[in-house]
Biotite code that builds the C-alpha atoms (Angstrom):
import biotite.structure as struc

atoms = struc.array([
    struc.Atom([0.000, 0.000, 0.000], chain_id="A", res_id=1, res_name="MET", atom_name="CA", element="C"),
    struc.Atom([1.016, 3.610, -0.438], chain_id="A", res_id=2, res_name="GLY", atom_name="CA", element="C"),
    struc.Atom([0.499, 7.103, 0.840], chain_id="A", res_id=3, res_name="GLY", atom_name="CA", element="C"),
    struc.Atom([-3.280, 6.888, 1.033], chain_id="A", res_id=4, res_name="LEU", atom_name="CA", element="C"),
    struc.Atom([-3.524, 3.845, 3.303], chain_id="A", res_id=5, res_name="THR", atom_name="CA", element="C"),
    struc.Atom([-6.479, 4.314, 5.644], chain_id="A", res_id=6, res_name="GLY", atom_name="CA", element="C"),
    struc.Atom([-7.680, 7.389, 3.801], chain_id="A", res_id=7, res_name="LYS", atom_name="CA", element="C"),
    struc.Atom([-10.808, 7.930, 1.718], chain_id="A", res_id=8, res_name="VAL", atom_name="CA", element="C"),
    struc.Atom([-11.254, 9.244, -1.813], chain_id="A", res_id=9, res_name="ALA", atom_name="CA", element="C"),
    struc.Atom([-14.506, 10.349, -3.420], chain_id="A", res_id=10, res_name="VAL", atom_name="CA", element="C"),
    struc.Atom([-14.550, 10.348, -7.217], chain_id="A", res_id=11, res_name="VAL", atom_name="CA", element="C"),
    struc.Atom([-17.493, 11.893, -9.039], chain_id="A", res_id=12, res_name="THR", atom_name="CA", element="C"),
    struc.Atom([-18.253, 10.233, -12.334], chain_id="A", res_id=13, res_name="GLY", atom_name="CA", element="C"),
    struc.Atom([-16.130, 7.395, -11.012], chain_id="A", res_id=14, res_name="GLY", atom_name="CA", element="C"),
    struc.Atom([-17.610, 4.509, -12.938], chain_id="A", res_id=15, res_name="GLY", atom_name="CA", element="C"),
    struc.Atom([-16.177, 5.312, -16.352], chain_id="A", res_id=16, res_name="THR", atom_name="CA", element="C"),
    struc.Atom([-13.328, 7.038, -18.157], chain_id="A", res_id=17, res_name="GLY", atom_name="CA", element="C"),
    struc.Atom([-11.043, 9.388, -16.252], chain_id="A", res_id=18, res_name="ILE", atom_name="CA", element="C"),
    struc.Atom([-13.043, 8.915, -13.054], chain_id="A", res_id=19, res_name="GLY", atom_name="CA", element="C"),
    struc.Atom([-12.672, 5.131, -13.146], chain_id="A", res_id=20, res_name="ARG", atom_name="CA", element="C"),
    struc.Atom([-8.955, 5.295, -13.942], chain_id="A", res_id=21, res_name="ALA", atom_name="CA", element="C"),
    struc.Atom([-8.428, 7.792, -11.104], chain_id="A", res_id=22, res_name="SER", atom_name="CA", element="C"),
    struc.Atom([-10.406, 5.695, -8.639], chain_id="A", res_id=23, res_name="ALA", atom_name="CA", element="C"),
    struc.Atom([-8.319, 2.621, -9.441], chain_id="A", res_id=24, res_name="LEU", atom_name="CA", element="C"),
    struc.Atom([-4.992, 4.463, -9.094], chain_id="A", res_id=25, res_name="LEU", atom_name="CA", element="C"),
    struc.Atom([-5.982, 5.996, -5.769], chain_id="A", res_id=26, res_name="LEU", atom_name="CA", element="C"),
    struc.Atom([-7.154, 2.592, -4.551], chain_id="A", res_id=27, res_name="ALA", atom_name="CA", element="C"),
    struc.Atom([-3.810, 1.152, -5.606], chain_id="A", res_id=28, res_name="GLY", atom_name="CA", element="C"),
    struc.Atom([-2.203, 3.701, -3.314], chain_id="A", res_id=29, res_name="ASP", atom_name="CA", element="C"),
    struc.Atom([-4.276, 2.442, -0.390], chain_id="A", res_id=30, res_name="GLY", atom_name="CA", element="C"),
    struc.Atom([-7.403, 4.595, -0.419], chain_id="A", res_id=31, res_name="ALA", atom_name="CA", element="C"),
    struc.Atom([-10.889, 3.359, 0.235], chain_id="A", res_id=32, res_name="ASN", atom_name="CA", element="C"),
    struc.Atom([-12.992, 4.807, -2.572], chain_id="A", res_id=33, res_name="VAL", atom_name="CA", element="C"),
    struc.Atom([-16.511, 6.133, -3.001], chain_id="A", res_id=34, res_name="VAL", atom_name="CA", element="C"),
    struc.Atom([-17.462, 5.756, -6.655], chain_id="A", res_id=35, res_name="VAL", atom_name="CA", element="C"),
    struc.Atom([-20.138, 8.237, -7.659], chain_id="A", res_id=36, res_name="ASN", atom_name="CA", element="C"),
    struc.Atom([-22.397, 7.707, -10.653], chain_id="A", res_id=37, res_name="TYR", atom_name="CA", element="C"),
    struc.Atom([-25.677, 9.077, -11.974], chain_id="A", res_id=38, res_name="SER", atom_name="CA", element="C"),
    struc.Atom([-26.643, 6.664, -14.763], chain_id="A", res_id=39, res_name="ARG", atom_name="CA", element="C"),
    struc.Atom([-23.814, 4.159, -15.212], chain_id="A", res_id=40, res_name="SER", atom_name="CA", element="C"),
    struc.Atom([-24.789, 1.812, -12.376], chain_id="A", res_id=41, res_name="GLU", atom_name="CA", element="C"),
    struc.Atom([-23.287, -1.323, -13.925], chain_id="A", res_id=42, res_name="ALA", atom_name="CA", element="C"),
    struc.Atom([-20.018, 0.473, -14.675], chain_id="A", res_id=43, res_name="ASP", atom_name="CA", element="C"),
    struc.Atom([-19.836, 1.820, -11.127], chain_id="A", res_id=44, res_name="ALA", atom_name="CA", element="C"),
    struc.Atom([-20.438, -1.667, -9.711], chain_id="A", res_id=45, res_name="ALA", atom_name="CA", element="C"),
    struc.Atom([-17.682, -3.061, -11.928], chain_id="A", res_id=46, res_name="ALA", atom_name="CA", element="C"),
    struc.Atom([-15.309, -0.325, -10.775], chain_id="A", res_id=47, res_name="THR", atom_name="CA", element="C"),
    struc.Atom([-16.105, -1.100, -7.136], chain_id="A", res_id=48, res_name="VAL", atom_name="CA", element="C"),
    struc.Atom([-15.391, -4.793, -7.749], chain_id="A", res_id=49, res_name="ALA", atom_name="CA", element="C"),
    struc.Atom([-12.063, -3.988, -9.400], chain_id="A", res_id=50, res_name="ASP", atom_name="CA", element="C"),
    struc.Atom([-11.100, -1.668, -6.535], chain_id="A", res_id=51, res_name="ILE", atom_name="CA", element="C"),
    struc.Atom([-11.897, -4.314, -3.934], chain_id="A", res_id=52, res_name="GLU", atom_name="CA", element="C"),
    struc.Atom([-9.574, -6.732, -5.743], chain_id="A", res_id=53, res_name="LYS", atom_name="CA", element="C"),
    struc.Atom([-6.778, -4.350, -4.751], chain_id="A", res_id=54, res_name="LEU", atom_name="CA", element="C"),
    struc.Atom([-7.415, -5.056, -1.078], chain_id="A", res_id=55, res_name="GLY", atom_name="CA", element="C"),
    struc.Atom([-9.244, -1.880, -0.097], chain_id="A", res_id=56, res_name="VAL", atom_name="CA", element="C"),
    struc.Atom([-12.890, -1.018, 0.423], chain_id="A", res_id=57, res_name="LYS", atom_name="CA", element="C"),
    struc.Atom([-15.213, 0.714, -2.012], chain_id="A", res_id=58, res_name="ALA", atom_name="CA", element="C"),
    struc.Atom([-18.854, 1.583, -2.469], chain_id="A", res_id=59, res_name="CYS", atom_name="CA", element="C"),
    struc.Atom([-20.947, 3.074, -5.245], chain_id="A", res_id=60, res_name="ALA", atom_name="CA", element="C"),
    struc.Atom([-23.195, 6.059, -4.514], chain_id="A", res_id=61, res_name="VAL", atom_name="CA", element="C"),
    struc.Atom([-25.808, 7.227, -6.994], chain_id="A", res_id=62, res_name="LYS", atom_name="CA", element="C"),
    struc.Atom([-26.077, 11.014, -7.046], chain_id="A", res_id=63, res_name="ALA", atom_name="CA", element="C"),
    struc.Atom([-26.806, 13.526, -9.772], chain_id="A", res_id=64, res_name="ASP", atom_name="CA", element="C"),
    struc.Atom([-24.082, 16.046, -9.019], chain_id="A", res_id=65, res_name="VAL", atom_name="CA", element="C"),
    struc.Atom([-25.754, 18.694, -11.163], chain_id="A", res_id=66, res_name="SER", atom_name="CA", element="C"),
    struc.Atom([-27.999, 19.162, -8.110], chain_id="A", res_id=67, res_name="LYS", atom_name="CA", element="C"),
    struc.Atom([-26.653, 20.809, -4.953], chain_id="A", res_id=68, res_name="ARG", atom_name="CA", element="C"),
    struc.Atom([-28.555, 18.636, -2.489], chain_id="A", res_id=69, res_name="ASP", atom_name="CA", element="C"),
    struc.Atom([-27.271, 15.451, -4.121], chain_id="A", res_id=70, res_name="GLN", atom_name="CA", element="C"),
    struc.Atom([-23.685, 16.707, -3.971], chain_id="A", res_id=71, res_name="CYS", atom_name="CA", element="C"),
    struc.Atom([-24.094, 17.236, -0.257], chain_id="A", res_id=72, res_name="GLU", atom_name="CA", element="C"),
    struc.Atom([-25.719, 13.818, 0.126], chain_id="A", res_id=73, res_name="ARG", atom_name="CA", element="C"),
    struc.Atom([-22.796, 12.199, -1.718], chain_id="A", res_id=74, res_name="LEU", atom_name="CA", element="C"),
    struc.Atom([-20.308, 13.569, 0.798], chain_id="A", res_id=75, res_name="ILE", atom_name="CA", element="C"),
    struc.Atom([-22.631, 12.601, 3.662], chain_id="A", res_id=76, res_name="ASP", atom_name="CA", element="C"),
    struc.Atom([-22.766, 9.042, 2.316], chain_id="A", res_id=77, res_name="GLU", atom_name="CA", element="C"),
    struc.Atom([-18.976, 8.935, 2.145], chain_id="A", res_id=78, res_name="ALA", atom_name="CA", element="C"),
    struc.Atom([-18.752, 10.025, 5.757], chain_id="A", res_id=79, res_name="LYS", atom_name="CA", element="C"),
    struc.Atom([-21.322, 7.424, 6.793], chain_id="A", res_id=80, res_name="LYS", atom_name="CA", element="C"),
    struc.Atom([-19.470, 4.674, 4.945], chain_id="A", res_id=81, res_name="ALA", atom_name="CA", element="C"),
    struc.Atom([-15.899, 5.492, 5.950], chain_id="A", res_id=82, res_name="PHE", atom_name="CA", element="C"),
    struc.Atom([-15.961, 8.279, 8.539], chain_id="A", res_id=83, res_name="GLY", atom_name="CA", element="C"),
    struc.Atom([-13.868, 10.786, 6.597], chain_id="A", res_id=84, res_name="ARG", atom_name="CA", element="C"),
    struc.Atom([-12.976, 12.259, 3.194], chain_id="A", res_id=85, res_name="VAL", atom_name="CA", element="C"),
    struc.Atom([-9.330, 12.937, 2.334], chain_id="A", res_id=86, res_name="ASP", atom_name="CA", element="C"),
    struc.Atom([-9.362, 13.258, -1.456], chain_id="A", res_id=87, res_name="VAL", atom_name="CA", element="C"),
    struc.Atom([-12.083, 14.542, -3.760], chain_id="A", res_id=88, res_name="LEU", atom_name="CA", element="C"),
    struc.Atom([-11.771, 14.159, -7.521], chain_id="A", res_id=89, res_name="VAL", atom_name="CA", element="C"),
    struc.Atom([-14.353, 16.219, -9.399], chain_id="A", res_id=90, res_name="ASN", atom_name="CA", element="C"),
    struc.Atom([-14.457, 14.163, -12.587], chain_id="A", res_id=91, res_name="SER", atom_name="CA", element="C"),
    struc.Atom([-18.144, 14.264, -13.537], chain_id="A", res_id=92, res_name="ALA", atom_name="CA", element="C"),
    struc.Atom([-18.720, 16.124, -16.769], chain_id="A", res_id=93, res_name="GLY", atom_name="CA", element="C"),
    struc.Atom([-20.764, 16.417, -19.916], chain_id="A", res_id=94, res_name="MET", atom_name="CA", element="C"),
    struc.Atom([-20.836, 18.224, -23.228], chain_id="A", res_id=95, res_name="THR", atom_name="CA", element="C"),
    struc.Atom([-22.836, 18.682, -26.393], chain_id="A", res_id=96, res_name="ARG", atom_name="CA", element="C"),
    struc.Atom([-21.004, 18.759, -29.700], chain_id="A", res_id=97, res_name="PHE", atom_name="CA", element="C"),
    struc.Atom([-22.068, 22.084, -31.223], chain_id="A", res_id=98, res_name="VAL", atom_name="CA", element="C"),
    struc.Atom([-19.786, 23.857, -33.741], chain_id="A", res_id=99, res_name="PRO", atom_name="CA", element="C"),
    struc.Atom([-18.773, 27.300, -32.529], chain_id="A", res_id=100, res_name="TYR", atom_name="CA", element="C"),
    struc.Atom([-20.528, 29.246, -35.328], chain_id="A", res_id=101, res_name="PRO", atom_name="CA", element="C"),
    struc.Atom([-23.904, 27.599, -34.544], chain_id="A", res_id=102, res_name="ASN", atom_name="CA", element="C"),
    struc.Atom([-24.870, 30.036, -31.800], chain_id="A", res_id=103, res_name="LEU", atom_name="CA", element="C"),
    struc.Atom([-28.594, 29.593, -32.327], chain_id="A", res_id=104, res_name="ASP", atom_name="CA", element="C"),
    struc.Atom([-28.250, 25.889, -31.443], chain_id="A", res_id=105, res_name="ASP", atom_name="CA", element="C"),
    struc.Atom([-27.127, 26.773, -27.918], chain_id="A", res_id=106, res_name="LEU", atom_name="CA", element="C"),
    struc.Atom([-30.380, 26.945, -26.011], chain_id="A", res_id=107, res_name="ASP", atom_name="CA", element="C"),
    struc.Atom([-30.738, 27.570, -22.285], chain_id="A", res_id=108, res_name="ASP", atom_name="CA", element="C"),
    struc.Atom([-31.126, 23.862, -21.547], chain_id="A", res_id=109, res_name="GLU", atom_name="CA", element="C"),
    struc.Atom([-27.682, 23.116, -22.964], chain_id="A", res_id=110, res_name="ILE", atom_name="CA", element="C"),
    struc.Atom([-26.052, 25.973, -21.051], chain_id="A", res_id=111, res_name="TRP", atom_name="CA", element="C"),
    struc.Atom([-27.779, 25.020, -17.800], chain_id="A", res_id=112, res_name="ASP", atom_name="CA", element="C"),
    struc.Atom([-26.937, 21.324, -18.025], chain_id="A", res_id=113, res_name="ALA", atom_name="CA", element="C"),
    struc.Atom([-23.274, 21.851, -18.884], chain_id="A", res_id=114, res_name="ILE", atom_name="CA", element="C"),
    struc.Atom([-22.597, 24.592, -16.344], chain_id="A", res_id=115, res_name="LEU", atom_name="CA", element="C"),
    struc.Atom([-24.297, 22.726, -13.509], chain_id="A", res_id=116, res_name="LYS", atom_name="CA", element="C"),
    struc.Atom([-22.627, 19.392, -14.269], chain_id="A", res_id=117, res_name="THR", atom_name="CA", element="C"),
    struc.Atom([-19.147, 20.660, -15.109], chain_id="A", res_id=118, res_name="ASN", atom_name="CA", element="C"),
    struc.Atom([-18.802, 23.680, -12.846], chain_id="A", res_id=119, res_name="LEU", atom_name="CA", element="C"),
    struc.Atom([-21.353, 23.954, -10.081], chain_id="A", res_id=120, res_name="MET", atom_name="CA", element="C"),
    struc.Atom([-20.979, 20.291, -9.131], chain_id="A", res_id=121, res_name="SER", atom_name="CA", element="C"),
    struc.Atom([-17.284, 20.879, -8.465], chain_id="A", res_id=122, res_name="ALA", atom_name="CA", element="C"),
    struc.Atom([-18.101, 23.821, -6.200], chain_id="A", res_id=123, res_name="PHE", atom_name="CA", element="C"),
    struc.Atom([-20.914, 22.055, -4.354], chain_id="A", res_id=124, res_name="TRP", atom_name="CA", element="C"),
    struc.Atom([-18.943, 18.836, -3.796], chain_id="A", res_id=125, res_name="CYS", atom_name="CA", element="C"),
    struc.Atom([-15.792, 20.736, -2.828], chain_id="A", res_id=126, res_name="SER", atom_name="CA", element="C"),
    struc.Atom([-17.610, 22.913, -0.321], chain_id="A", res_id=127, res_name="ARG", atom_name="CA", element="C"),
    struc.Atom([-19.170, 19.882, 1.345], chain_id="A", res_id=128, res_name="ALA", atom_name="CA", element="C"),
    struc.Atom([-15.945, 17.880, 1.364], chain_id="A", res_id=129, res_name="ALA", atom_name="CA", element="C"),
    struc.Atom([-13.878, 20.827, 2.598], chain_id="A", res_id=130, res_name="ALA", atom_name="CA", element="C"),
    struc.Atom([-15.904, 20.965, 5.794], chain_id="A", res_id=131, res_name="ARG", atom_name="CA", element="C"),
    struc.Atom([-14.703, 17.463, 6.664], chain_id="A", res_id=132, res_name="LEU", atom_name="CA", element="C"),
    struc.Atom([-11.168, 17.997, 5.380], chain_id="A", res_id=133, res_name="MET", atom_name="CA", element="C"),
    struc.Atom([-10.704, 21.193, 7.364], chain_id="A", res_id=134, res_name="SER", atom_name="CA", element="C"),
    struc.Atom([-11.934, 19.512, 10.534], chain_id="A", res_id=135, res_name="ALA", atom_name="CA", element="C"),
    struc.Atom([-9.522, 16.621, 9.891], chain_id="A", res_id=136, res_name="GLN", atom_name="CA", element="C"),
    struc.Atom([-6.631, 19.023, 9.316], chain_id="A", res_id=137, res_name="GLY", atom_name="CA", element="C"),
    struc.Atom([-5.861, 18.388, 5.661], chain_id="A", res_id=138, res_name="ASP", atom_name="CA", element="C"),
    struc.Atom([-7.186, 17.180, 2.329], chain_id="A", res_id=139, res_name="GLY", atom_name="CA", element="C"),
    struc.Atom([-6.772, 17.419, -1.415], chain_id="A", res_id=140, res_name="ALA", atom_name="CA", element="C"),
    struc.Atom([-9.230, 18.332, -4.147], chain_id="A", res_id=141, res_name="ILE", atom_name="CA", element="C"),
    struc.Atom([-8.437, 17.666, -7.804], chain_id="A", res_id=142, res_name="VAL", atom_name="CA", element="C"),
    struc.Atom([-10.696, 19.078, -10.495], chain_id="A", res_id=143, res_name="ASN", atom_name="CA", element="C"),
    struc.Atom([-10.803, 17.694, -14.019], chain_id="A", res_id=144, res_name="ILE", atom_name="CA", element="C"),
    struc.Atom([-10.660, 20.813, -16.157], chain_id="A", res_id=145, res_name="ALA", atom_name="CA", element="C"),
    struc.Atom([-9.637, 20.893, -19.833], chain_id="A", res_id=146, res_name="SER", atom_name="CA", element="C"),
    struc.Atom([-7.291, 22.779, -22.126], chain_id="A", res_id=147, res_name="ILE", atom_name="CA", element="C"),
    struc.Atom([-10.557, 24.048, -23.623], chain_id="A", res_id=148, res_name="ALA", atom_name="CA", element="C"),
    struc.Atom([-10.566, 26.336, -20.598], chain_id="A", res_id=149, res_name="GLY", atom_name="CA", element="C"),
    struc.Atom([-7.377, 27.968, -21.918], chain_id="A", res_id=150, res_name="HIS", atom_name="CA", element="C"),
    struc.Atom([-9.173, 28.941, -25.121], chain_id="A", res_id=151, res_name="GLY", atom_name="CA", element="C"),
    struc.Atom([-8.347, 26.006, -27.398], chain_id="A", res_id=152, res_name="THR", atom_name="CA", element="C"),
    struc.Atom([-10.978, 24.573, -29.714], chain_id="A", res_id=153, res_name="ASN", atom_name="CA", element="C"),
    struc.Atom([-13.561, 22.502, -27.848], chain_id="A", res_id=154, res_name="ALA", atom_name="CA", element="C"),
    struc.Atom([-16.718, 20.478, -28.364], chain_id="A", res_id=155, res_name="SER", atom_name="CA", element="C"),
    struc.Atom([-18.857, 23.562, -27.774], chain_id="A", res_id=156, res_name="SER", atom_name="CA", element="C"),
    struc.Atom([-18.735, 27.086, -26.395], chain_id="A", res_id=157, res_name="ILE", atom_name="CA", element="C"),
    struc.Atom([-20.587, 26.178, -23.160], chain_id="A", res_id=158, res_name="PRO", atom_name="CA", element="C"),
    struc.Atom([-18.118, 23.364, -22.520], chain_id="A", res_id=159, res_name="TYR", atom_name="CA", element="C"),
    struc.Atom([-15.139, 25.695, -23.010], chain_id="A", res_id=160, res_name="ALA", atom_name="CA", element="C"),
    struc.Atom([-16.725, 28.313, -20.753], chain_id="A", res_id=161, res_name="VAL", atom_name="CA", element="C"),
    struc.Atom([-17.417, 25.733, -18.030], chain_id="A", res_id=162, res_name="SER", atom_name="CA", element="C"),
    struc.Atom([-13.803, 24.563, -18.047], chain_id="A", res_id=163, res_name="LYS", atom_name="CA", element="C"),
    struc.Atom([-12.425, 28.096, -18.092], chain_id="A", res_id=164, res_name="GLY", atom_name="CA", element="C"),
    struc.Atom([-14.563, 28.832, -15.061], chain_id="A", res_id=165, res_name="ALA", atom_name="CA", element="C"),
    struc.Atom([-13.367, 25.627, -13.402], chain_id="A", res_id=166, res_name="MET", atom_name="CA", element="C"),
    struc.Atom([-9.783, 26.813, -13.793], chain_id="A", res_id=167, res_name="ILE", atom_name="CA", element="C"),
    struc.Atom([-10.706, 30.037, -12.004], chain_id="A", res_id=168, res_name="THR", atom_name="CA", element="C"),
    struc.Atom([-12.676, 28.071, -9.411], chain_id="A", res_id=169, res_name="LEU", atom_name="CA", element="C"),
    struc.Atom([-9.602, 25.941, -8.733], chain_id="A", res_id=170, res_name="THR", atom_name="CA", element="C"),
    struc.Atom([-7.411, 28.972, -8.089], chain_id="A", res_id=171, res_name="LYS", atom_name="CA", element="C"),
    struc.Atom([-9.925, 30.834, -5.948], chain_id="A", res_id=172, res_name="THR", atom_name="CA", element="C"),
    struc.Atom([-10.879, 27.762, -3.901], chain_id="A", res_id=173, res_name="MET", atom_name="CA", element="C"),
    struc.Atom([-7.188, 27.023, -3.347], chain_id="A", res_id=174, res_name="ALA", atom_name="CA", element="C"),
    struc.Atom([-6.824, 30.451, -1.784], chain_id="A", res_id=175, res_name="ARG", atom_name="CA", element="C"),
    struc.Atom([-10.057, 30.116, 0.188], chain_id="A", res_id=176, res_name="ALA", atom_name="CA", element="C"),
    struc.Atom([-9.269, 26.691, 1.654], chain_id="A", res_id=177, res_name="LEU", atom_name="CA", element="C"),
    struc.Atom([-5.545, 27.098, 2.379], chain_id="A", res_id=178, res_name="ALA", atom_name="CA", element="C"),
    struc.Atom([-3.639, 26.064, 4.368], chain_id="A", res_id=179, res_name="PRO", atom_name="CA", element="C"),
    struc.Atom([-5.506, 22.890, 5.282], chain_id="A", res_id=180, res_name="LYS", atom_name="CA", element="C"),
    struc.Atom([-6.929, 21.867, 1.895], chain_id="A", res_id=181, res_name="VAL", atom_name="CA", element="C"),
    struc.Atom([-5.019, 21.876, -1.390], chain_id="A", res_id=182, res_name="ARG", atom_name="CA", element="C"),
    struc.Atom([-6.981, 22.457, -4.594], chain_id="A", res_id=183, res_name="VAL", atom_name="CA", element="C"),
    struc.Atom([-5.518, 21.767, -8.040], chain_id="A", res_id=184, res_name="ASN", atom_name="CA", element="C"),
    struc.Atom([-6.759, 20.809, -11.477], chain_id="A", res_id=185, res_name="ALA", atom_name="CA", element="C"),
    struc.Atom([-5.746, 18.583, -14.359], chain_id="A", res_id=186, res_name="VAL", atom_name="CA", element="C"),
    struc.Atom([-6.428, 19.989, -17.832], chain_id="A", res_id=187, res_name="ALA", atom_name="CA", element="C"),
    struc.Atom([-6.409, 17.269, -20.489], chain_id="A", res_id=188, res_name="PRO", atom_name="CA", element="C"),
    struc.Atom([-6.668, 17.654, -24.219], chain_id="A", res_id=189, res_name="GLY", atom_name="CA", element="C"),
    struc.Atom([-8.726, 15.098, -26.120], chain_id="A", res_id=190, res_name="VAL", atom_name="CA", element="C"),
    struc.Atom([-8.990, 11.879, -24.091], chain_id="A", res_id=191, res_name="VAL", atom_name="CA", element="C"),
    struc.Atom([-9.747, 8.606, -25.851], chain_id="A", res_id=192, res_name="GLU", atom_name="CA", element="C"),
    struc.Atom([-12.684, 7.375, -23.792], chain_id="A", res_id=193, res_name="THR", atom_name="CA", element="C"),
    struc.Atom([-16.246, 6.514, -24.707], chain_id="A", res_id=194, res_name="ARG", atom_name="CA", element="C"),
    struc.Atom([-17.078, 10.115, -23.763], chain_id="A", res_id=195, res_name="TRP", atom_name="CA", element="C"),
    struc.Atom([-15.968, 11.198, -27.237], chain_id="A", res_id=196, res_name="VAL", atom_name="CA", element="C"),
    struc.Atom([-17.524, 8.041, -28.659], chain_id="A", res_id=197, res_name="GLY", atom_name="CA", element="C"),
    struc.Atom([-17.181, 7.495, -32.359], chain_id="A", res_id=198, res_name="ASP", atom_name="CA", element="C"),
    struc.Atom([-16.510, 11.149, -33.143], chain_id="A", res_id=199, res_name="ASN", atom_name="CA", element="C"),
    struc.Atom([-13.547, 10.249, -35.314], chain_id="A", res_id=200, res_name="GLU", atom_name="CA", element="C"),
    struc.Atom([-13.158, 13.728, -36.789], chain_id="A", res_id=201, res_name="ASP", atom_name="CA", element="C"),
    struc.Atom([-12.834, 15.227, -33.304], chain_id="A", res_id=202, res_name="PHE", atom_name="CA", element="C"),
    struc.Atom([-10.280, 12.614, -32.246], chain_id="A", res_id=203, res_name="LYS", atom_name="CA", element="C"),
    struc.Atom([-8.299, 12.997, -35.469], chain_id="A", res_id=204, res_name="ALA", atom_name="CA", element="C"),
    struc.Atom([-8.206, 16.767, -35.032], chain_id="A", res_id=205, res_name="GLN", atom_name="CA", element="C"),
    struc.Atom([-6.823, 16.261, -31.535], chain_id="A", res_id=206, res_name="GLY", atom_name="CA", element="C"),
    struc.Atom([-4.056, 13.963, -32.707], chain_id="A", res_id=207, res_name="ARG", atom_name="CA", element="C"),
    struc.Atom([-3.124, 16.260, -35.580], chain_id="A", res_id=208, res_name="ALA", atom_name="CA", element="C"),
    struc.Atom([-2.735, 19.286, -33.297], chain_id="A", res_id=209, res_name="SER", atom_name="CA", element="C"),
    struc.Atom([-0.779, 17.474, -30.550], chain_id="A", res_id=210, res_name="THR", atom_name="CA", element="C"),
    struc.Atom([3.049, 17.490, -30.740], chain_id="A", res_id=211, res_name="PRO", atom_name="CA", element="C"),
    struc.Atom([3.262, 14.013, -29.192], chain_id="A", res_id=212, res_name="LEU", atom_name="CA", element="C"),
    struc.Atom([1.032, 12.732, -31.976], chain_id="A", res_id=213, res_name="GLY", atom_name="CA", element="C"),
    struc.Atom([-1.718, 11.066, -29.979], chain_id="A", res_id=214, res_name="ARG", atom_name="CA", element="C"),
    struc.Atom([-4.611, 11.800, -27.695], chain_id="A", res_id=215, res_name="ASN", atom_name="CA", element="C"),
    struc.Atom([-4.479, 11.083, -23.979], chain_id="A", res_id=216, res_name="ALA", atom_name="CA", element="C"),
    struc.Atom([-5.702, 7.897, -22.380], chain_id="A", res_id=217, res_name="SER", atom_name="CA", element="C"),
    struc.Atom([-7.751, 7.949, -19.195], chain_id="A", res_id=218, res_name="ALA", atom_name="CA", element="C"),
    struc.Atom([-4.709, 6.527, -17.419], chain_id="A", res_id=219, res_name="GLU", atom_name="CA", element="C"),
    struc.Atom([-2.542, 9.440, -18.606], chain_id="A", res_id=220, res_name="ASP", atom_name="CA", element="C"),
    struc.Atom([-4.917, 11.830, -16.863], chain_id="A", res_id=221, res_name="VAL", atom_name="CA", element="C"),
    struc.Atom([-5.323, 9.638, -13.783], chain_id="A", res_id=222, res_name="ALA", atom_name="CA", element="C"),
    struc.Atom([-1.575, 9.608, -13.177], chain_id="A", res_id=223, res_name="ARG", atom_name="CA", element="C"),
    struc.Atom([-1.651, 13.403, -12.984], chain_id="A", res_id=224, res_name="ALA", atom_name="CA", element="C"),
    struc.Atom([-4.626, 13.226, -10.613], chain_id="A", res_id=225, res_name="VAL", atom_name="CA", element="C"),
    struc.Atom([-2.712, 10.865, -8.363], chain_id="A", res_id=226, res_name="ARG", atom_name="CA", element="C"),
    struc.Atom([0.352, 13.132, -8.391], chain_id="A", res_id=227, res_name="TYR", atom_name="CA", element="C"),
    struc.Atom([-1.662, 16.174, -7.330], chain_id="A", res_id=228, res_name="LEU", atom_name="CA", element="C"),
    struc.Atom([-3.645, 14.240, -4.723], chain_id="A", res_id=229, res_name="ALA", atom_name="CA", element="C"),
    struc.Atom([-0.774, 12.305, -3.156], chain_id="A", res_id=230, res_name="VAL", atom_name="CA", element="C"),
    struc.Atom([2.693, 13.561, -4.017], chain_id="A", res_id=231, res_name="ASP", atom_name="CA", element="C"),
    struc.Atom([2.334, 17.304, -4.625], chain_id="A", res_id=232, res_name="ALA", atom_name="CA", element="C"),
    struc.Atom([2.106, 18.267, -0.972], chain_id="A", res_id=233, res_name="THR", atom_name="CA", element="C"),
    struc.Atom([3.437, 21.805, -1.574], chain_id="A", res_id=234, res_name="PHE", atom_name="CA", element="C"),
    struc.Atom([1.328, 22.514, -4.660], chain_id="A", res_id=235, res_name="VAL", atom_name="CA", element="C"),
    struc.Atom([-2.011, 24.300, -4.665], chain_id="A", res_id=236, res_name="THR", atom_name="CA", element="C"),
    struc.Atom([-3.970, 26.467, -7.079], chain_id="A", res_id=237, res_name="GLY", atom_name="CA", element="C"),
    struc.Atom([-2.182, 24.970, -10.088], chain_id="A", res_id=238, res_name="GLN", atom_name="CA", element="C"),
    struc.Atom([-3.465, 23.733, -13.455], chain_id="A", res_id=239, res_name="ILE", atom_name="CA", element="C"),
    struc.Atom([-1.544, 20.709, -14.726], chain_id="A", res_id=240, res_name="HIS", atom_name="CA", element="C"),
    struc.Atom([-1.942, 20.346, -18.498], chain_id="A", res_id=241, res_name="ASN", atom_name="CA", element="C"),
    struc.Atom([-1.985, 16.745, -19.755], chain_id="A", res_id=242, res_name="VAL", atom_name="CA", element="C"),
    struc.Atom([-2.221, 17.507, -23.445], chain_id="A", res_id=243, res_name="ASP", atom_name="CA", element="C"),
    struc.Atom([0.849, 16.133, -25.191], chain_id="A", res_id=244, res_name="GLY", atom_name="CA", element="C"),
    struc.Atom([2.066, 19.685, -25.733], chain_id="A", res_id=245, res_name="GLY", atom_name="CA", element="C"),
    struc.Atom([-1.021, 20.932, -27.528], chain_id="A", res_id=246, res_name="ARG", atom_name="CA", element="C"),
    struc.Atom([-1.041, 24.350, -25.844], chain_id="A", res_id=247, res_name="VAL", atom_name="CA", element="C"),
    struc.Atom([2.646, 25.045, -26.414], chain_id="A", res_id=248, res_name="ILE", atom_name="CA", element="C"),
])
């Protein structure tokens, strides 16, 4: 076991993609893990089973983190299950693929869904978790942002805006919660998960614009999450790009 032995990690969107990969790496370092999901129940159950094979405990908690009360319930459930929260990974996210020029296709429903899922969930979960972390004396929050938040081309304008705001949220929350709680973010480029599905043009565009010549895997991103959560004990308020050099 590693540096998280006896500690507890909560991973939103933890059943699939970056969330699943992060949950498994943190479990490998000794953490008991709460795997959050909203729709992917079977995937969350499979992730829990794989975590338990590593010799730690895990549970799946259904919560729609686009709703404030369910974010608070998620953290409450983690406390009930394990008594504490040491690491929070805000990995839940969504998008709609809307070309930038198609402004009239961006209705209020799209804006509301993306901002609540990608941005407000991170604030609501972090606020709830920080109460426990501060009482414990320390903790680490890692947000999954995106290089879209730096102004690179993205799946849609609302998605880019949500990730830009998450970058600012990371920096301001780091200042607000210091010195007890560290807050950092990982900003990937295109990640080859089912989240981008069969959008081959989008994936090809990512590879073509990346100096390292490929898109990220979920594991690439998860390794950065683990670094910020476990090893980077004197790092807070930072945005760690995992983009193969795309924003150079």
